[in-house]
C-alpha positions, 0 to 999 in steps of 0.5 A: 891210379885209374881205379881211384879216379874211376871210383871217385867218379862213380862215388860223385855220381852216385851222391849227386843222383841222391840229392834231395832236389832231384826227387823234390817235385814228385807227385806224392798224393792226389784225391777229391775232397769236398769243400771250397779250395780257398777255405781249405787252403785257408784251414790247412795253412792255419794248421800248419802254422799253429803246429809246434813241432820244431821240425816245421819251424823253418818252413814259411808258407805262401797261400796263392789263389788263382781266381781264373781257374778257381784254385788255390796253392799252398807252397811251403819254403824252407827258409834255410835254403832261400836266397836272400833270407834275412838272418833276423827273421829266420826261424833257426835264429833263436832271437828271431822275431817270429811273425804269428798269423795267417800269411796274406792270400796272394791272388795271381793269374794262372800263368803266374804258377809256373814262375812260383816253382822256381824257389826250392820248396818242401811241398806244394799243395794244389787245390782246384775247384771242380764243382760247387762242392768238390775239390781236386787236391794234388801234393807234390815234394818232400815225402815227410812234410807232404804227409804231414800237410796231407794229413791236416788237409784230410782234417780240414775236409773232415771238419768242413763236411761234419761242422 
């Protein structure tokens, strides 16, 4: 009986240690790009929303700008894990009313950034202007969705430098 209870406790601890939320906020990518933070953020969000792959469908994107620190941040929220998500608008609902088009840019002060991380997100991409022509980009979150967003950022930066 003791062995069974010890094994169940060890199994439970192992399962809890491997939850996706425990490893979600790890830094995945960081690099410097040419361009302007707001334009790059707008381009990335447009590419993410126009991507027709089914696994991107449950994601909802927020494009936030922080003028006091010259930065933009894109959060991708998985609607399956958001509290209070209305099922009639959920992308997983086949009868849902899908809202196409770019989300409105939210302009916030920099001290609001820590409050934006309270909801579970698939990834967060921060684009901070370092000088007139370059942006420092850093991405944290899920490796799979983060890599897709990072490739789209690279594509946007390449098209901005080679119009």
